[in-house]
Each structure stands twice: as C-alpha cells, then as structure tokens.
C-alpha positions as CSV (number, residue, x, y, z in Angstrom):
1,M,-14.1,44.2,-120.4
2,G,-11.6,47.2,-122.2
3,I,-11.8,51.1,-122.2
4,G,-13.1,51.1,-125.5
5,E,-15.8,48.2,-124.2
6,L,-16.7,50.3,-122.0
7,L,-16.8,53.9,-123.7
8,L,-19.3,52.2,-126.5
9,I,-21.5,51.0,-123.2
10,A,-21.8,54.1,-121.8
11,C,-22.7,56.1,-124.7
12,S,-25.3,53.5,-125.8
13,L,-26.9,54.2,-122.4
14,A,-26.6,58.0,-122.9
15,M,-28.2,57.9,-126.3
16,D,-31.6,58.0,-124.9
17,A,-30.5,60.8,-122.1
18,F,-29.2,62.9,-124.6
19,A,-32.0,62.9,-127.0
20,V,-34.4,63.6,-124.2
21,S,-31.9,66.3,-123.2
22,V,-32.0,68.1,-126.5
23,C,-36.0,68.1,-126.4
24,R,-35.4,70.2,-122.7
25,G,-33.7,72.3,-124.6
26,L,-35.8,72.5,-127.3
27,A,-38.2,74.3,-125.0
28,M,-36.0,76.6,-123.5
29,R,-36.3,80.5,-124.8
30,S,-32.5,81.1,-124.2
31,I,-29.6,79.4,-123.8
32,N,-29.5,78.7,-120.6
33,V,-25.9,76.6,-119.0
34,K,-27.3,76.1,-115.6
35,S,-30.3,74.0,-116.8
36,A,-27.8,72.4,-119.1
37,C,-25.6,71.4,-116.4
38,S,-28.8,70.6,-114.2
39,A,-29.8,68.0,-116.9
40,G,-26.3,66.7,-117.0
41,L,-26.2,66.2,-113.2
42,W,-29.5,64.5,-113.3
43,F,-29.3,62.1,-116.1
44,G,-25.5,61.2,-115.6
45,S,-26.2,60.2,-111.8
46,F,-29.5,57.6,-112.7
47,Q,-27.2,56.3,-115.5
48,A,-24.3,55.9,-112.7
49,L,-26.6,54.8,-110.4
50,M,-28.9,52.4,-111.7
51,P,-26.3,50.2,-113.1
52,L,-25.0,50.0,-109.6
53,I,-28.0,49.1,-108.7
54,G,-28.9,46.5,-110.9
55,W,-24.6,44.8,-110.3
56,F,-26.0,44.8,-106.7
57,L,-29.4,42.8,-107.3
58,G,-27.4,40.6,-109.4
59,A,-28.8,37.7,-112.2
60,Q,-31.6,36.2,-110.2
61,F,-33.4,39.2,-111.1
62,I,-32.6,39.4,-114.7
63,D,-35.9,37.6,-115.9
64,Y,-38.0,40.1,-114.3
65,I,-36.1,43.2,-115.3
66,E,-36.3,42.0,-118.7
67,A,-39.3,40.8,-119.0
68,F,-41.1,44.5,-117.9
69,D,-39.0,47.2,-118.1
70,H,-39.3,48.6,-121.9
71,W,-43.2,48.9,-121.0
72,I,-42.2,50.8,-117.6
73,A,-40.1,53.4,-120.2
74,F,-42.4,53.6,-122.9
75,G,-45.0,54.4,-120.8
76,L,-42.4,56.7,-118.9
77,L,-42.0,58.7,-122.0
78,F,-45.1,58.5,-123.4
79,L,-47.0,60.3,-120.5
80,I,-43.7,62.7,-120.3
81,G,-44.0,63.4,-124.3
82,G,-47.3,63.9,-124.5
83,N,-47.6,66.5,-121.9
84,M,-45.6,68.1,-123.6
85,I,-47.4,68.2,-126.6
86,L,-50.2,69.3,-124.7
87,E,-48.5,72.0,-123.5
88,G,-46.8,73.2,-126.7
89,I,-50.5,72.6,-128.1
90,R,-52.2,74.6,-125.8
91,E,-48.9,77.1,-125.0
92,G,-48.7,78.0,-128.6
93,D,-45.3,79.7,-128.5
94,N,-44.9,80.7,-125.1
95,C,-42.3,77.7,-124.9
96,A,-40.8,77.0,-121.5
97,A,-39.3,73.9,-119.9
98,P,-40.8,71.1,-118.5
99,Q,-41.0,70.8,-114.7
100,G,-39.2,67.7,-113.5
101,M,-36.3,65.7,-114.2
102,L,-37.1,62.7,-111.9
103,L,-39.6,61.3,-114.3
104,P,-37.2,61.6,-117.4
105,A,-33.6,60.6,-115.7
106,L,-35.8,57.0,-114.3
107,A,-37.0,56.0,-117.9
108,T,-34.3,56.9,-119.8
109,S,-31.9,54.9,-117.4
110,I,-34.0,51.6,-116.8
111,D,-31.8,50.1,-119.5
112,A,-29.0,50.7,-117.6
113,L,-29.9,49.0,-114.3
114,A,-30.5,46.0,-116.4
115,M,-26.4,46.7,-117.8
116,G,-25.9,46.4,-114.3
117,V,-27.3,42.8,-114.0
118,A,-24.9,41.9,-116.9
119,F,-22.0,43.3,-115.6
120,S,-23.0,41.3,-112.4
121,M,-21.8,38.4,-114.8
122,I,-18.9,39.8,-115.7
123,A,-15.9,38.0,-113.5
124,Q,-14.8,40.6,-111.2
125,D,-11.5,40.3,-112.4
126,S,-12.5,41.9,-115.8
127,L,-14.6,44.7,-114.2
128,N,-14.3,47.6,-112.1
129,I,-18.2,48.6,-111.3
130,W,-16.9,51.8,-109.5
131,S,-14.9,52.9,-112.5
132,S,-17.8,51.6,-114.7
133,V,-20.4,53.8,-113.4
134,L,-18.0,56.8,-113.3
135,V,-17.6,56.4,-116.8
136,I,-20.8,55.4,-117.3
137,G,-22.7,59.3,-115.3
138,L,-19.1,61.1,-116.9
139,I,-20.5,60.4,-120.9
140,T,-24.2,60.8,-119.9
141,F,-23.8,64.1,-118.0
142,I,-21.2,65.4,-120.9
143,L,-23.8,63.9,-123.6
144,C,-26.8,65.3,-121.9
145,V,-24.6,69.2,-121.1
146,V,-24.2,69.3,-124.6
147,G,-27.9,67.8,-126.2
148,V,-29.1,70.9,-124.3
149,L,-27.1,73.5,-125.3
150,I,-27.8,72.3,-128.8
151,G,-31.4,72.0,-128.4
152,S,-31.3,75.1,-126.7
153,Y,-29.8,77.1,-129.5
154,F,-32.1,75.9,-132.7
155,G,-35.4,76.2,-129.7
156,T,-34.6,80.2,-129.5
157,R,-34.9,79.8,-133.6
158,F,-37.5,77.8,-134.1
159,L,-40.2,78.3,-130.7
160,R,-43.5,77.8,-132.8
161,G,-43.8,73.9,-132.2
162,A,-40.6,73.4,-130.8
163,K,-42.1,71.6,-127.3
164,I,-44.6,69.8,-129.7
165,A,-41.7,68.1,-131.7
166,G,-39.7,67.3,-128.4
167,G,-42.9,65.8,-126.8
168,A,-42.8,63.9,-130.0
169,I,-39.4,62.6,-130.4
170,L,-40.3,61.3,-126.7
171,V,-42.9,59.0,-127.5
172,L,-41.2,57.7,-130.5
173,I,-38.6,56.8,-128.1
174,G,-40.4,55.6,-126.2
175,G,-42.1,53.6,-129.3
176,K,-39.0,52.3,-130.4
177,I,-37.6,51.0,-127.1
178,L,-40.9,49.2,-126.7
179,L,-40.8,47.7,-130.3
180,D,-36.9,46.8,-129.4
181,H,-38.0,44.8,-126.7
182,L,-41.1,43.2,-128.3
183,H,-38.5,42.4,-131.5
184,I,-41.2,44.5,-133.5
185,F,-38.4,45.8,-136.4
186,L,-39.4,48.7,-138.8
C-alpha cells in the first residue's frame, strides 16, 4: 500500500470525527484552541488505536465486527445527537459544548477497528502498521482541530439553533452509517 492510498484511507476514516468536531465547535460560545486540540487528541487517539486493535485481533473476527459495527455507531451517534437536540431545545441560545469525548470518539472510530482487521490481511511487507496508525491519528487530529475551529467560528455567529443543528447532523451521520451498512442507498 502506497502513501497516497494510506492518506485517502486516513481522510476517509476521519470524516465522521471531523463532522462531530464541527458540531462540537458549533455549540461553543467562543473560539477555543484548547478545546479544539483536546477534541483532536481524543479523536486522533481513538482513530489510531482502533486500527491497531483490529490489526492484532486479525481476520478471524471480521465477521463479528461487520455484523454489528453499524448498529453500535448508529446507536451512539443517535444518543449523542438526540441529547444535543434536547439540550438545544431546553437551553435556547445558551449553547454550551457537549460534555464528554469518550462516546463520540468511540462511535466515530468503529469503522477504523474494521479497517485494522482489513490491514491484518494485507501482506506484512506492504504495510507497516505503526506508520499507518500514526498517519491515521495525525490526519484525524488535524481535521478535528480544524473542524472545531470552523464550527466555533460559525457557532459564535449563529448561536440560536446551533446545538440543535449539530445534534441533527450527528443523528444523520448515524443514519447514514446504518443505511450504508444495510446497503440501503438513497
């Protein structure tokens, strides 16, 4: 596998985390670089850790992972997004950043676990797992920092409904994951 392919895989795996980061930024009252870096570290770490775990688990578990990964991702994103929508409705213009990073980081990295299992099937000489997870983690970190900053830039200008919109986006991402895995195309 070449560096170009690895960069495309890393960007693809990071897209859900990027979208969640934008949503987190939308809920902020002001642009906060520390929060952006924190989100980048959470998402980047999980996006790097999960393929490594998948690599070590190997191909014998791929059927189990593929059977329900979309349901877990959908459920977590639906709960997180639904909670953001309810908080947005209750709080009105008082949009605070949603608390907790563990569930969003886990929900957006489940596909990366499956990718790690796929990596374990690639010939050892054509893939260095350590450099691969480093690239995946770094790309995710960068995209998530940028995502939070983009979201917070727009969130400071459009406070009303920002949390509701962010929650709706998370629910839609969860629905897309579910529909993709169930092979239902819109």
